[in-house]
Backbone as CSV, one residue per row, in Angstrom:
resi,resn,N_x,N_y,N_z,CA_x,CA_y,CA_z,C_x,C_y,C_z
1,MET,8.499,12.559,-29.889,7.627,11.319,-29.548,6.533,10.553,-28.973
2,VAL,5.696,9.556,-30.314,4.188,10.051,-30.439,3.974,9.178,-29.010
3,GLU,2.639,9.536,-28.087,3.242,9.102,-26.923,2.079,7.534,-27.895
4,PHE,1.856,6.442,-25.971,1.155,5.764,-26.586,-0.572,5.154,-26.951
5,GLY,-1.110,6.336,-26.600,-2.464,6.837,-27.082,-2.712,6.644,-28.425
6,GLU,-1.331,7.898,-29.279,-1.762,7.772,-30.602,-1.488,6.543,-30.920
7,GLN,-0.435,5.961,-30.396,0.085,4.747,-31.598,-0.450,3.891,-31.247
8,LEU,-1.719,3.518,-29.968,-2.833,3.218,-29.658,-3.819,3.228,-31.563
9,ARG,-4.588,4.382,-31.403,-5.385,5.246,-32.213,-5.100,4.859,-33.816
10,ARG,-3.542,5.320,-34.196,-2.923,4.775,-35.208,-2.640,3.242,-35.997
11,ALA,-2.326,1.971,-34.625,-2.579,0.625,-35.003,-3.530,0.193,-35.039
12,ARG,-4.451,0.745,-34.445,-6.094,0.518,-34.218,-6.909,0.203,-35.224
13,GLU,-6.918,1.924,-36.363,-7.322,2.559,-37.350,-6.050,1.898,-37.880
14,GLY,-5.381,1.908,-38.672,-4.708,1.188,-39.410,-5.013,-0.992,-39.810
15,LYS,-5.134,-1.352,-38.952,-5.519,-2.496,-38.491,-7.438,-2.883,-39.253
16,GLY,-7.616,-1.683,-39.728,-9.276,-1.417,-39.711,-10.199,-2.076,-38.748
17,MET,-10.162,-1.487,-37.679,-10.470,-2.232,-35.972,-11.046,-0.970,-36.110
18,THR,-12.686,-1.145,-35.082,-12.835,-0.814,-34.268,-12.853,-0.436,-32.779
19,GLN,-13.219,0.448,-31.670,-12.478,0.276,-30.539,-12.965,-0.093,-30.033
20,GLN,-14.655,-1.002,-30.096,-15.046,-1.761,-29.531,-14.970,-3.430,-30.502
21,SER,-14.389,-3.485,-31.849,-14.171,-4.788,-31.398,-13.032,-5.213,-30.937
22,LEU,-11.933,-4.040,-31.148,-10.429,-4.171,-30.414,-10.254,-4.756,-28.390
23,ALA,-12.141,-3.932,-28.423,-12.315,-4.307,-27.080,-12.773,-5.350,-27.091
24,GLU,-13.364,-6.380,-27.249,-14.030,-7.441,-28.105,-12.926,-8.462,-27.647
25,GLN,-11.791,-8.483,-28.152,-10.818,-9.689,-28.241,-10.028,-9.135,-26.225
26,LEU,-10.163,-8.136,-26.492,-9.525,-8.236,-25.138,-10.126,-8.222,-23.982
27,TYR,-11.729,-8.346,-24.087,-12.549,-9.136,-23.559,-12.291,-7.688,-21.925
28,VAL,-12.429,-6.659,-22.632,-12.857,-5.227,-22.088,-14.068,-3.954,-22.964
29,THR,-13.908,-2.934,-21.447,-15.499,-2.257,-23.057,-14.792,-1.500,-23.857
30,ARG,-15.135,-0.520,-24.775,-14.970,0.358,-25.085,-14.552,1.329,-25.010
31,GLN,-15.253,1.830,-23.625,-14.478,2.355,-22.696,-14.208,3.071,-22.205
32,SER,-13.184,2.031,-22.617,-11.363,1.357,-21.752,-10.774,2.224,-22.831
33,VAL,-10.900,1.175,-23.917,-9.901,1.710,-25.022,-9.793,3.113,-25.472
34,SER,-11.470,3.858,-25.319,-11.038,5.187,-25.921,-10.154,5.611,-24.429
35,ARG,-10.857,5.916,-23.334,-9.209,6.313,-21.933,-8.209,5.708,-22.726
36,TRP,-7.483,4.388,-22.880,-6.391,4.583,-23.760,-5.916,5.635,-24.302
37,GLU,-7.158,6.318,-25.407,-5.955,6.186,-26.623,-6.112,7.694,-26.297
38,CYS,-6.370,7.832,-25.376,-6.895,9.582,-24.511,-6.255,9.882,-23.783
39,GLY,-5.100,8.697,-23.492,-3.923,9.075,-22.692,-5.119,9.257,-21.142
40,ASP,-5.737,9.107,-19.893,-6.710,8.812,-19.349,-6.325,7.871,-18.492
41,ARG,-5.916,6.621,-19.244,-5.598,5.663,-18.625,-4.763,4.127,-19.490
42,TYR,-3.971,4.226,-18.766,-3.009,2.991,-19.643,-3.248,1.259,-19.997
43,PRO,-3.355,0.446,-20.135,-3.418,-0.866,-19.726,-2.094,-1.597,-19.039
44,ASP,-2.299,-2.763,-18.968,-1.795,-3.117,-17.493,-0.739,-3.923,-18.773
45,LEU,0.683,-3.960,-18.253,1.629,-4.430,-19.145,1.603,-5.971,-20.445
46,LEU,0.246,-6.990,-19.748,-0.507,-7.523,-20.027,-0.992,-7.602,-21.342
47,THR,-2.610,-6.727,-20.778,-3.749,-6.142,-22.092,-2.228,-5.141,-23.274
48,THR,-1.418,-4.209,-22.681,-0.683,-4.262,-23.569,0.254,-5.696,-24.723
49,LYS,0.132,-6.136,-24.219,1.287,-7.488,-25.232,-0.459,-7.903,-26.154
50,LYS,-1.579,-8.180,-25.486,-2.241,-8.430,-25.903,-2.600,-7.255,-26.991
51,ILE,-2.487,-6.524,-27.500,-2.798,-5.237,-27.724,-1.960,-5.646,-29.295
52,SER,-0.517,-5.985,-28.741,0.837,-6.113,-29.713,0.229,-6.622,-30.313
53,GLN,0.123,-8.163,-30.183,0.060,-9.202,-31.038,-1.527,-9.149,-31.904
54,ILE,-2.867,-8.146,-31.926,-3.828,-7.961,-32.060,-3.366,-7.398,-32.820
55,LEU,-2.461,-6.370,-32.928,-2.731,-4.744,-34.298,-1.575,-5.445,-34.684
56,ASP,-1.050,-6.608,-34.726,0.834,-6.954,-35.456,2.067,-5.713,-34.915
57,VAL,1.943,-4.762,-34.007,2.535,-3.945,-34.166,3.549,-3.690,-33.143
58,SER,5.114,-4.034,-32.941,6.041,-4.930,-31.413,5.774,-4.054,-30.665
59,LEU,5.762,-4.418,-29.116,5.700,-3.362,-28.168,6.035,-2.672,-28.044
60,ASP,7.290,-2.407,-28.636,8.926,-1.828,-28.594,7.798,-0.514,-30.082
61,ASP,7.258,-0.404,-30.599,7.315,0.709,-31.540,5.519,1.384,-30.924
62,LEU,4.799,0.222,-29.563,3.472,0.673,-29.036,3.968,1.755,-27.859
63,LEU,4.464,0.698,-27.740,4.334,1.487,-26.003,6.391,2.208,-25.763
64,ALA,6.646,3.351,-25.811,8.269,3.720,-25.199,7.898,4.160,-24.280
65,GLY,9.216,4.254,-23.748,10.409,3.669,-22.501,9.561,5.115,-21.609
66,LYS,9.069,6.199,-22.382,8.481,7.325,-21.244,7.024,7.170,-21.454
67,ASP,6.600,6.446,-21.747,4.946,5.540,-21.975,5.135,4.374,-20.858
68,MET,5.784,2.824,-20.697,6.276,2.408,-19.998,6.309,3.249,-18.271
69,VAL,7.147,4.634,-18.433,7.453,4.717,-16.954,5.696,5.256,-16.145
70,LYS,5.302,5.719,-17.340,3.313,6.392,-17.451,3.049,5.654,-16.847
71,LEU,3.032,4.571,-16.761,1.912,2.914,-16.966,2.099,2.509,-15.665
72,VAL,3.362,2.939,-14.977,3.775,2.277,-14.114,3.374,3.129,-13.015
73,GLU,3.389,4.619,-13.066,2.808,4.945,-12.018,1.845,5.271,-12.581
74,ARG,0.860,5.509,-13.394,-0.591,5.353,-13.295,-1.028,4.384,-12.928
75,ASN,-1.036,2.861,-13.716,-1.387,2.177,-13.116,-1.651,1.814,-11.897
76,PRO,-2.598,0.479,-10.994,-2.497,0.185,-9.445,-1.027,-0.694,-9.490
77,VAL,-0.304,-0.338,-8.104,0.881,-0.879,-8.036,0.615,-3.095,-8.468
78,ILE,-0.173,-3.561,-7.131,-0.738,-5.115,-7.400,-2.001,-4.795,-8.724
79,GLU,-1.241,-5.687,-9.814,-2.264,-5.725,-11.411,-2.973,-6.820,-10.834
80,LYS,-2.195,-8.046,-10.801,-2.970,-9.746,-10.637,-4.093,-9.502,-10.223
81,LYS,-4.992,-10.412,-10.686,-6.334,-10.433,-10.419,-6.168,-10.901,-9.299
82,SER,-6.132,-12.120,-9.544,-5.385,-13.480,-7.580,-4.927,-12.558,-6.408
83,ALA,-4.280,-11.179,-6.535,-3.667,-11.115,-5.503,-3.519,-9.838,-5.560
84,ASN,-5.184,-9.094,-6.168,-5.428,-7.458,-5.765,-6.808,-8.109,-4.588
85,TYR,-7.329,-9.108,-5.534,-8.940,-9.623,-4.498,-8.095,-10.342,-2.933
86,ILE,-6.836,-10.744,-2.238,-6.409,-10.829,-0.934,-6.205,-9.402,-0.489
87,MET,-5.523,-8.585,-1.691,-5.435,-6.890,-0.804,-6.334,-6.746,-0.150
88,ILE,-7.977,-6.356,-1.018,-9.210,-5.926,-0.998,-9.527,-6.950,0.421
89,ALA,-9.353,-7.647,0.611,-9.868,-9.085,1.568,-9.020,-8.808,2.646
90,LEU,-8.335,-8.016,2.943,-6.966,-7.807,4.030,-7.503,-6.977,4.047
91,TYR,-7.723,-5.550,3.552,-8.096,-4.466,3.055,-9.921,-4.240,4.430
92,THR,-10.615,-5.217,3.961,-11.325,-5.501,4.430,-11.481,-5.689,6.178
93,PHE,-10.734,-7.374,6.288,-10.410,-7.558,7.235,-9.760,-6.526,8.521
94,ILE,-8.838,-5.491,7.388,-8.375,-4.732,8.715,-9.495,-3.444,8.781
95,VAL,-9.890,-2.730,7.940,-11.427,-1.402,8.386,-12.189,-2.225,9.245
96,PHE,-13.558,-3.769,8.719,-13.462,-3.899,9.845,-13.066,-4.359,11.605
97,SER,-11.534,-4.936,11.758,-11.277,-5.240,12.717,-10.424,-3.494,13.857
98,PHE,-10.828,-2.801,12.916,-10.046,-1.519,14.142,-11.832,-0.795,14.602
99,LEU,-12.504,-1.001,13.784,-14.365,-1.254,14.064,-14.676,-1.705,15.000
100,ILE,-13.811,-2.940,15.285,-14.731,-3.197,16.572,-14.149,-2.930,17.455
101,THR,-12.432,-2.934,17.024,-11.522,-2.089,18.236,-12.572,-1.072,18.814
102,ILE,-12.732,-0.033,18.088,-12.867,1.427,18.031,-14.058,1.007,19.280
103,ILE,-15.221,0.417,18.561,-15.904,0.181,18.997,-16.046,0.188,20.139
104,ASP,-15.796,-1.222,21.021,-14.987,-2.424,21.744,-14.585,-1.272,22.950
105,MET,-13.649,-0.138,22.533,-13.431,0.677,23.099,-14.058,1.613,24.273
106,ILE,-14.933,2.217,22.680,-15.935,3.098,23.754,-16.514,2.598,24.537
107,ILE,-17.041,1.633,24.327,-18.554,1.567,24.564,-17.417,0.349,26.142
108,ARG,-16.470,0.626,26.478,-15.974,0.331,28.147,-15.497,1.116,28.830
109,PHE,-15.411,1.705,27.877,-14.310,3.136,28.618,-15.715,3.817,29.697
110,PRO,-17.039,3.650,29.350,-18.143,4.769,30.705,-18.181,3.934,31.795
111,LEU,-17.755,1.690,31.628,-18.069,1.494,32.668,-16.619,1.268,33.432
112,GLN,-15.400,1.934,33.321,-13.650,1.829,33.691,-13.709,3.376,34.035
113,SER,-14.516,4.797,33.187,-14.022,5.878,33.763,-13.506,6.633,35.489
114,GLN,-14.963,5.787,35.927,-14.301,5.655,37.801,-12.718,5.335,37.923
115,ALA,-12.046,4.232,36.986,-10.998,3.466,38.416,-9.952,4.214,37.282
116,VAL,-10.185,4.897,36.337,-9.123,5.483,35.214,-8.924,6.531,35.514
117,GLY,-7.409,7.930,35.476,-7.112,8.578,35.995,-6.868,8.872,34.772
118,TYR,-5.685,11.020,34.628,-5.514,11.043,33.548,-4.846,10.656,32.872
119,SER,-3.547,10.219,32.816,-3.376,9.089,32.547,-3.432,8.712,31.225
120,ASP,-4.572,7.923,32.353,-5.149,6.535,31.699,-6.004,6.581,30.032
121,ILE,-6.418,8.605,30.291,-7.954,8.756,29.513,-6.851,9.412,28.016
122,GLN,-5.748,9.821,29.414,-4.578,10.104,27.552,-3.886,8.613,26.692
123,LEU,-4.101,7.871,27.247,-3.460,6.866,26.755,-5.029,6.049,25.758
124,ILE,-5.812,6.555,26.076,-7.346,6.058,25.717,-6.964,6.424,24.360
125,VAL,-6.863,7.954,24.508,-6.901,8.520,23.965,-6.401,8.947,22.276
126,ILE,-5.484,8.339,22.646,-4.411,8.369,21.720,-4.157,7.148,21.462
127,ASN,-4.602,5.770,21.175,-4.725,4.551,20.806,-6.168,5.284,19.963
128,ILE,-7.458,6.201,20.371,-7.971,5.675,19.323,-7.469,6.577,18.610
129,LEU,-6.752,8.104,18.868,-7.003,8.456,17.505,-5.667,7.508,16.211
130,GLY,-5.171,6.452,16.884,-4.440,5.659,15.648,-5.552,5.008,15.364
131,ILE,-6.655,4.214,16.013,-7.275,3.416,14.733,-7.818,4.698,14.089
132,ILE,-8.470,5.609,14.300,-9.074,6.331,14.143,-8.151,7.018,12.315
133,ILE,-7.432,7.122,12.396,-6.428,7.246,10.862,-6.757,5.880,10.701
134,GLN,-6.211,4.880,10.755,-6.049,3.700,9.777,-7.372,3.593,9.808
135,ILE,-8.417,3.362,9.983,-9.696,3.162,9.621,-9.350,4.423,8.234
136,VAL,-9.530,5.328,8.417,-9.975,6.217,7.656,-9.231,6.100,5.957
137,PHE,-7.688,5.526,6.650,-6.973,5.380,5.154,-7.321,4.485,4.912
138,PHE,-6.372,2.746,5.535,-7.592,1.343,4.747,-8.471,1.816,4.567
139,THR,-9.427,2.154,4.554,-10.890,2.188,4.301,-10.246,3.272,2.824
140,TYR,-9.737,4.051,2.795,-9.230,4.192,1.456,-8.701,3.729,-0.256
141,GLY,-7.623,3.402,0.730,-7.058,2.006,0.112,-8.239,0.558,-0.457
142,LEU,-8.405,0.390,0.767,-9.378,-0.743,-0.234,-10.848,0.344,-1.517
143,TYR,-11.281,1.425,-1.058,-12.142,1.727,-2.334,-11.509,1.751,-3.358
144,GLN,-10.010,2.143,-3.378,-9.328,2.104,-4.487,-9.151,1.292,-4.963
145,ALA,-8.331,0.220,-4.497,-8.081,-1.145,-4.645,-9.668,-2.142,-5.436
146,VAL,-10.705,-1.691,-4.947,-11.804,-2.197,-5.435,-12.415,-1.596,-6.813
147,LYS,-11.926,-0.326,-7.079,-12.663,0.428,-7.972,-11.025,0.542,-9.643
148,GLY,-10.114,-0.589,-8.585,-8.676,-0.811,-9.774,-7.593,0.550,-10.198
149,THR,-8.031,1.249,-9.230,-6.574,2.431,-9.414,-6.062,2.498,-8.474
150,LEU,-5.529,1.651,-7.402,-4.830,2.178,-6.402,-3.207,2.558,-6.851
151,SER,-2.981,2.824,-7.154,-1.737,3.542,-7.901,-0.146,3.456,-6.827
152,PRO,0.409,3.614,-7.641,1.740,3.761,-6.321,1.519,5.153,-5.460
153,LYS,0.765,6.285,-5.812,0.727,7.518,-4.421,-0.132,7.205,-4.236
154,ARG,-1.366,7.014,-4.222,-2.844,6.616,-3.350,-2.728,5.424,-2.452
155,MET,-2.156,4.781,-2.453,-1.287,3.451,-1.558,0.240,4.072,-0.927
156,GLY,1.119,5.107,-0.986,1.618,5.525,-0.170,0.952,6.200,0.239
157,VAL,-0.132,6.688,0.160,-1.029,7.818,1.438,-1.660,7.140,2.656
158,VAL,-1.356,5.502,1.603,-2.018,4.259,3.057,-0.975,4.744,3.910
159,ILE,0.334,4.328,3.110,1.720,3.677,3.400,1.644,4.794,4.709
160,VAL,2.055,5.679,4.783,2.532,6.847,5.439,1.683,7.633,6.609
161,ALA,0.260,6.615,5.860,-0.543,7.079,7.358,-0.579,6.405,8.626
162,TYR,-0.494,4.852,8.280,-0.305,3.638,8.761,0.880,3.830,9.600
163,PHE,2.206,4.310,8.846,3.591,4.604,9.639,3.124,6.044,11.000
164,GLY,2.746,6.321,10.468,1.983,8.072,11.078,1.484,7.392,12.004
165,ALA,0.279,6.372,12.752,-0.352,5.729,12.939,0.026,5.292,14.171
166,MET,1.804,5.034,13.783,2.335,3.813,14.965,3.052,4.450,15.755
167,CYS,3.186,6.151,14.249,4.007,6.414,15.377,3.267,7.811,16.839
168,ILE,1.778,7.736,16.491,0.826,8.211,17.406,0.756,6.835,18.620
169,THR,0.579,5.759,17.941,0.629,5.011,18.737,2.097,4.355,19.857
170,GLY,2.942,4.836,19.430,4.584,5.115,19.659,4.029,5.777,21.246
171,SER,3.554,7.122,21.145,4.120,8.035,22.300,2.945,7.160,23.289
172,GLU,1.746,6.760,23.218,1.338,6.131,24.409,2.051,6.142,25.469
173,ASN,3.019,5.013,24.621,4.465,4.152,25.951,5.379,5.201,26.440
174,ILE,5.616,6.103,25.545,6.287,6.865,26.509,5.663,7.607,27.528
175,ILE,3.957,7.767,27.434,3.503,8.558,28.408,3.411,7.759,29.484
176,ARG,3.275,5.948,29.415,3.353,4.929,30.428,4.620,4.576,31.494
177,TYR,5.686,5.276,29.721,6.432,3.965,31.383,8.156,5.304,31.790
178,ALA,9.067,4.739,32.452,9.435,5.141,33.369,11.112,6.494,32.705
179,THR,11.243,6.629,32.246,12.679,7.893,31.728,13.162,7.245,31.369
180,TRP,13.997,5.897,31.807,15.154,4.803,31.355,13.953,4.312,30.195
181,GLN,13.421,3.712,29.861,12.255,2.975,28.947,11.659,3.897,27.785
182,LEU,11.889,5.131,27.862,11.518,6.117,26.575,12.834,5.845,25.280
183,VAL,13.504,6.282,25.787,14.951,5.480,24.507,14.806,5.138,24.211
184,CYS,14.732,3.329,25.224,14.148,2.672,23.574,13.090,1.662,23.821
185,VAL,11.916,2.421,23.500,10.650,2.468,23.497,10.468,3.637,21.803
186,GLY,11.092,4.388,21.874,11.686,5.829,21.072,11.867,5.034,19.800
187,ILE,13.033,3.868,20.323,14.453,3.219,19.011,13.507,2.226,18.751
188,ALA,12.569,1.485,19.285,12.138,0.665,18.108,10.951,0.791,18.352
189,LEU,9.910,1.129,17.881,8.514,1.872,17.490,8.468,3.829,17.041
190,ILE,8.697,4.686,17.843,8.921,5.778,16.692,9.146,6.050,16.188
191,ILE,11.342,5.971,16.422,12.082,5.919,15.182,11.736,5.131,13.824
192,PRO,11.606,4.631,13.627,12.159,3.281,12.631,9.724,3.249,11.428
193,SER,9.005,4.001,13.378,8.229,4.576,12.519,7.987,5.839,11.113
194,ILE,8.628,6.732,11.950,9.261,7.914,11.161,9.788,7.789,10.070
195,ILE,10.510,7.524,9.969,11.745,6.854,9.511,10.753,5.824,7.950
196,GLY,10.150,5.251,8.331,9.115,4.485,7.370,8.494,4.752,6.382
197,ALA,7.675,6.114,7.532,6.665,6.753,6.635,7.834,8.081,5.613
198,ILE,8.897,8.160,6.340,9.251,9.592,4.718,9.429,8.620,4.317
199,ALA,10.075,7.675,3.831,10.584,7.410,3.490,9.928,6.562,1.968
200,SER,8.809,6.828,2.530,7.605,5.898,2.000,6.645,6.894,1.295
201,PHE,6.854,8.639,1.052,6.272,9.523,0.936,7.469,9.893,-0.426
202,TYR,8.967,9.614,0.379,9.316,9.780,-1.447,9.292,8.437,-2.191
203,TYR,9.378,7.529,-1.890,9.199,6.344,-2.145,7.778,6.018,-3.478
204,PHE,6.373,5.830,-2.794,5.801,6.509,-3.629,4.929,7.176,-4.065
205,ILE,4.777,8.314,-2.853,4.231,10.028,-3.340,5.374,10.384,-4.564
206,ARG,6.759,10.721,-3.338,7.069,11.628,-5.189,7.386,10.408,-6.587
207,CYS,7.252,9.339,-6.563,7.810,8.858,-7.537,9.840,8.588,-7.243
208,LYS,10.892,8.767,-6.008,12.195,9.044,-6.177,12.300,7.516,-6.343
209,ASN,13.333,7.332,-7.522,13.132,5.576,-7.685,14.752,5.555,-6.516
210,ASP,15.042,5.894,-6.006,16.176,6.015,-5.019,16.448,4.425,-4.466
211,LYS,17.422,3.642,-4.655,17.447,2.638,-3.334,17.310,2.326,-2.460
212,ILE,17.630,3.982,-1.733,17.272,3.779,-0.119,16.726,4.298,0.042
213,TRP,15.085,4.635,-0.584,14.326,4.859,0.107,13.187,3.485,0.011
214,SER,13.461,2.240,-0.534,12.730,1.345,-0.806,13.383,0.232,0.071
215,ARG,14.667,0.718,0.289,15.318,-0.228,1.237,15.027,-0.170,2.811
216,LEU,14.372,1.029,3.160,14.476,1.988,4.068,13.008,1.300,4.795
217,ILE,12.312,1.370,3.844,10.383,1.172,3.794,11.068,-0.654,4.521
218,SER,11.460,-1.136,4.265,11.140,-3.312,4.274,12.431,-3.249,5.839
219,VAL,12.900,-2.180,5.610,13.633,-2.058,7.107,13.088,-1.856,8.525
220,ALA,11.833,-0.969,7.837,11.367,-0.136,8.977,10.280,-1.304,9.098
221,ALA,9.401,-1.878,7.747,8.439,-2.705,7.908,8.876,-3.929,8.716
222,ILE,10.300,-4.719,8.399,10.962,-5.919,9.075,11.083,-6.099,10.329
223,TRP,11.036,-4.924,10.700,11.943,-4.150,11.724,10.150,-4.333,12.740
224,GLY,9.546,-3.700,12.023,7.749,-4.188,12.971,7.610,-4.925,13.175
225,ILE,7.807,-6.083,12.657,7.874,-7.768,12.695,9.024,-8.538,13.256
226,ILE,10.278,-7.778,13.462,10.028,-8.626,14.341,9.947,-7.805,15.900
227,ARG,10.336,-6.764,15.907,8.831,-6.229,17.041,8.059,-6.430,18.033
228,ILE,6.750,-6.617,16.522,5.945,-7.295,17.633,5.807,-8.823,17.649
229,VAL,6.787,-9.561,17.223,7.265,-11.236,17.155,7.850,-10.919,19.331
230,ILE,8.805,-9.980,19.472,9.632,-10.005,20.103,8.564,-9.833,21.723
231,ASN,8.114,-8.607,21.510,7.350,-8.232,23.113,5.720,-9.292,23.134
232,ASN,5.022,-9.642,22.489,4.640,-10.787,22.561,5.625,-12.201,22.914
233,TYR,6.421,-12.661,22.838,7.295,-13.348,23.056,7.265,-13.250,24.845
234,GLN,7.843,-12.030,25.248,8.549,-12.029,26.113,7.102,-11.769,27.519
235,MET,6.493,-11.314,27.188,4.915,-11.199,27.094,4.334,-13.010,28.117
236,ILE,4.253,-13.388,26.623,4.609,-15.402,26.952,5.357,-15.694,28.004
237,ARG,6.571,-15.594,28.450,7.981,-15.615,28.832,8.150,-15.358,30.147
238,TYR,7.405,-13.992,30.162,8.158,-12.805,32.167,6.675,-13.355,31.952
239,ALA,6.022,-12.889,31.379,4.676,-12.025,32.211,3.992,-13.679,32.508
240,GLU,4.322,-14.786,31.795,3.597,-16.006,32.496,2.188,-15.516,31.197
241,GLN,1.571,-14.915,30.212,0.368,-14.648,30.340,0.579,-16.119,28.850
242,TYR,-1.180,-16.286,28.458,-1.464,-16.561,27.078,-1.784,-15.380,26.388
243,LEU,-1.233,-15.400,24.714,-2.455,-14.523,24.104,-3.363,-15.298,23.814
244,SER,-4.246,-13.656,24.264,-5.980,-14.106,24.289,-6.025,-14.465,22.510
245,MET,-7.147,-14.150,22.214,-8.133,-14.288,21.345,-8.026,-13.225,20.217
246,ASN,-8.726,-12.261,20.670,-7.922,-11.286,20.291,-7.190,-10.118,20.170
247,THR,-6.166,-10.679,20.648,-4.810,-10.420,21.269,-3.779,-11.414,19.941
248,THR,-4.514,-12.184,20.354,-3.377,-13.840,18.553,-4.113,-13.102,17.439
249,VAL,-5.559,-12.440,17.096,-5.948,-12.007,16.061,-5.438,-10.211,15.189
250,ARG,-4.637,-10.178,16.373,-4.596,-8.600,15.547,-3.036,-8.454,16.037
251,LEU,-2.159,-9.599,16.562,-0.756,-10.011,16.111,-0.235,-9.696,15.027
252,VAL,-1.894,-10.824,14.017,-1.619,-11.616,12.775,-1.717,-10.015,12.029
253,LEU,-3.548,-9.068,12.298,-3.130,-8.299,11.839,-2.456,-7.943,11.480
254,GLN,-1.288,-7.225,12.479,-0.126,-6.514,12.612,0.977,-6.848,11.240
255,MET,1.149,-8.026,11.396,2.124,-8.787,10.517,2.338,-8.946,9.239
256,ALA,0.420,-9.172,8.962,-0.091,-9.732,7.187,-0.495,-7.802,6.899
257,ILE,-0.045,-6.761,8.001,-0.228,-5.798,7.650,1.828,-5.270,7.115
258,TYR,2.534,-5.530,8.018,3.420,-5.080,7.633,3.957,-5.847,6.009
259,GLY,3.637,-6.845,6.249,4.479,-7.803,5.004,3.318,-7.597,3.544
260,LEU,2.064,-6.402,3.913,1.838,-6.020,2.327,2.491,-5.410,2.291
261,ILE,3.253,-4.828,3.249,3.785,-3.577,2.095,4.618,-3.457,2.499
262,LEU,5.960,-4.981,2.057,7.218,-5.581,2.110,6.521,-5.595,0.141
263,TYR,5.830,-6.865,0.357,4.743,-7.442,-0.814,4.731,-6.141,-1.979
264,GLN,4.549,-4.521,-1.659,3.586,-4.028,-2.849,5.523,-3.063,-2.484
265,THR,6.060,-2.790,-1.598,6.814,-2.325,-2.584,8.401,-2.412,-3.427
266,PHE,8.448,-4.285,-3.276,9.320,-4.866,-3.838,8.022,-5.120,-5.352
267,THR,6.784,-5.110,-5.565,5.920,-4.663,-6.467,6.658,-3.956,-7.056
268,LEU,6.808,-2.878,-6.853,6.606,-1.362,-7.369,8.076,-1.354,-8.088
269,THR,8.883,-1.945,-6.746,11.050,-2.028,-7.589,10.441,-2.634,-8.648
270,LYS,10.051,-4.058,-8.742,10.242,-4.475,-9.824,9.607,-4.456,-11.193
271,LYS,8.227,-3.448,-10.795,8.170,-2.573,-12.015,8.683,-1.048,-12.774
272,ARG,9.559,-0.286,-12.309,10.036,0.452,-12.599,11.061,0.181,-12.329
273,LYS,11.568,-0.878,-12.934,12.745,-1.784,-12.789,12.763,-1.937,-14.005
274,ASN,11.753,-2.154,-14.394,11.488,-2.732,-15.818,11.681,-2.278,-17.337
275,ALA,10.396,-1.251,-15.886,10.425,0.853,-16.657,11.343,0.767,-17.221
276,ILE,12.635,1.703,-16.750,13.538,1.444,-17.243,14.878,0.819,-17.569
277,GLU,14.415,-0.056,-17.866,15.049,-1.099,-18.153,14.802,-0.509,-19.577
278,ILE,13.379,-1.169,-20.050,12.823,-0.610,-21.521,13.495,0.737,-22.091
279,SER,13.465,1.334,-21.179,13.462,2.838,-21.753,15.223,3.253,-22.028
280,ASN,15.908,2.622,-21.797,17.290,3.301,-21.924,17.514,1.398,-22.764
281,THR,17.301,0.448,-23.539,16.997,0.390,-24.901,16.490,0.722,-25.683
282,GLU,15.662,1.027,-25.417,15.162,1.814,-26.677,15.985,3.265,-26.663
283,LYS,16.554,4.631,-25.841,17.297,5.293,-25.860,19.071,5.041,-26.223
284,GLN,19.176,3.381,-26.879,20.377,2.831,-27.528,20.448,2.414,-29.109
């Protein structure tokens, strides 16, 4: 079966068009067309439909089922420009927020060093480690999103790292609380985060399309949102404390991250489903 790049080249040459002339009609660079024909990159589905119209070939003839699957796994999960801009803005906000948080912790630590014990130092180190992991991997995600290359595997790296950081942060509570509370903390935070990390690894990075993985990711993310709401509600009601501006921003930020994970999972699920349907139609 002829692959997409070769089909595109044949259709373009059959139409008597150069790479440059096709690129001008698609409002892309000639290098982009060249990469498509070489198989290094794939256009998004909308651009592929425009190509089929310009070259007067059907989408089925131009894009084989297996190429559709490759398109989904190689292209960014979020291809819509407006949604990608929102994701870039959110990633940027996440990175800067974590940077400010870690700088604040480092600055305040010498001032509190005389009053903290060994366990307190452990908590600070754990918090800093979790934040550093999130800074590194969200910066990586931001870089890939800006380049337009945040494929499922690369996005999966960011999500797995985030759930992993939540496991590390959850161990802070194990150090802090009494024995009977450890089970509750483990169930409420660490275990769902471990499940989310494993499911994200298989679904995004290993490209396992079983429904169980996407559902486990969704459950872990939804539980993360519920846990945040419950914890802060209990703080307000029982401790009679109002949320500070810093706490409120962190609360909104964490919920936004989980919301983004849900959206990315839903988008990839939908794209993979469409690719499978096209592939199955081709086989019939």
